[in-house]
N, C-alpha and C positions, 0 to 999 in steps of 0.2 A: 632690321625692321621686320615686324611681324606681318605676314601676308594675311590681310583681313578677310580675303575671300575664303582661304582655307579655314581660318578661325570660325567664320560664320557657317561654313559647310559642316564642320565637325560639330559645332554647337547645335545646328539643326538636326543632324543625324542622331546625336545623343538625346535631344528632346523628343524626337519622333520615336526612337526605340524605347525610351522610358514611358512615353504615352501609350505605345502599343502594348508593352508588358503590363502596365497598370490596367488597361482595358481588358486584357486576357485574364488578369488576376481577378478583376471584378466579375467577369463572366463565370470564371471557375467558382468563385464564392457563391454566386447566385445558384449555379447548378448544384453545388455542395449543400446549400441550404434546403433545396428541394428534396434531396435524398438523405437529409439528416435523420438519423434513427434516434428515437426517444428512449428505447429500452436496451439494456445490455445485461446478459447473464454470463458469469465467468467462473472458471475453476482455476485455482492457484495451487501449485505444488511448491512447498517451501520447507525451510528449516528454521526453527525458532531457537535462538540463543539466549541463555539466561546466565547471568554472572553469579548469582547468589545460590546456585544449586549445591546440594549436598551430594558429593560423589566420592567414591574411594575412601569412605569413612572419615572424611574431613570436609570442612566447609569452605566457602569462598572459592568455589571452582566454577569455571564456565562449563555449562552443559549444552549440548546441541541435540535438539529433539525433532523428529520428523513431524510435519504438520501440513495441513492443506486448508484451503478456504473456498467457500461458496459466496459469491457476491452478486447482488442485483443492484443496478443503477438506473435511475430515471433522469434523463438529461432535459433540463429546462431549455437550454440552448447550446451553442457550441462551446461555451465556457463553463457553465455551472451544471452540476448534477447532485442528486441526493440519493443515497443508497443504503442498503443493509449489507454489511460485510461480516460474515461469520467465519471465524478461524477455529480450527480444531487441532489440538496437539494429540497425536495418537500414541501416547505413552503415559505411564505412571511415573511420577518423580516427586522429589522432596526439595523444597527450597528453604534457605535459612529464614528465620523469622518466627515471631511468637503469634500463634493463631489465637482467635477469640476463645476457643475451647481450651487453650493452654497446652495443646499437644506438643510433645517433644520427641525428637528423633534420637534414639540411642545407637551409637555406632557399634558395629559388630564386635570390635575388639574391646568394648566396654571400658575403654580408657577415655573416650571422648563423649561428652553429652552436648548435643547441639540442638537448640530450639529450632524446630522445623515445622513447615506447613506442607502437608501432604496434598498432592494434586493427582487426580485420576481422570485421564482423558478429558481435560477441561475444554468446554465449548464457550467461545467468546464472541457473541454477536454485538455489533456496534452500528449505530446510525452515523453515516459518514457524509460530510459535505465535501464535494470535489470542485476544484477550480483549475482550469487549463489556461495558463498564461501563454502557452504556445502549443503548436500541434502535437509535439511528442513529449509533453510533460504535464502531469496532473498532480496537484498538491491536495492533500486530504487531511481533514481533522474531524474528530467526532468523539462520541462516548457511548458506553454500553455497560455490559456486565460479563464477568467470567463465571461460568457455572461449573461446579464439580460436585461429586457426591459428598465431599468433605466440608467445603465451605464455598461461599460465593463472594466475589469481590467486584466492586464498581471499577470501571477502567476508563482511561482517557487514551485515545489512539491518534497518532499522527502518521502520515504516510506519503510516499512519493511513488508514482507509477510512470513508466516510460512506454507508452503504447505505439504500436505500428499497425496501420490498417493493411489488411490483405484482402484479396478478392472475395466476393460473395458475402459481404458484410460480416467479416471476421476480423478480430484484432488479436495480436500477440503482444505481451507486455512483460516487462520486468517490474517487480514490486519490492519496496522496502517499507516496513512498518515498525513503529515503536509503540509498545503498549506500556502504560503506567498503571499497574494494578494498585488501587488505593489501599494503603495499609498492608501491602503484601510485597510484591516484587515487580521489577521491570523486565521486559523481554524485547528482543530485536529479531525481526523475521526478514529473511531474504527469500524471494521466490520468483517463479516464472508462471505466467498464466495465459489462458486463451479465452476469448470472449466472443459471444455471438450477439450481434446487434440486430434489432428488429423494431 
């Protein structure tokens, strides 16, 4: 037979501890709201991977290019933010595809002719909407343009960030973004960043 006194004692302790932790959580959320920072500026160091790069005189090769990003975000609340995220690839490269001007890349061995799009240090700003379903996860989506001296392309960008708060209103984070350059090529970027909140 179950000892009802022990059962009620355990139930009371569980209820009390749960109530106490909820009260502390509510107090923490209230304090966090008071110190919530609206603005964030960040720097991201990353590598951009492109599947359709022209490399080693043949097409359909993955190329990995150094890149970095400058981001600004304005947080409406703890969950939603809007920002300008600007990615820069710091290299010249050629990707497979037919450009509007009809440029073609001719391989050095002159045996292969590959239609290609030349890119020279492209800069890709995008307006991004961010949603944080939990403390250490931000989902992002938006659009913008990729600018290069050769041609410009509209783009759609999706991303995920994993932020961690550190003292003095700083954050460090990992970032993964996927760019779809309309009528051109897609790219995938992995990076690590640091942000200042104010």
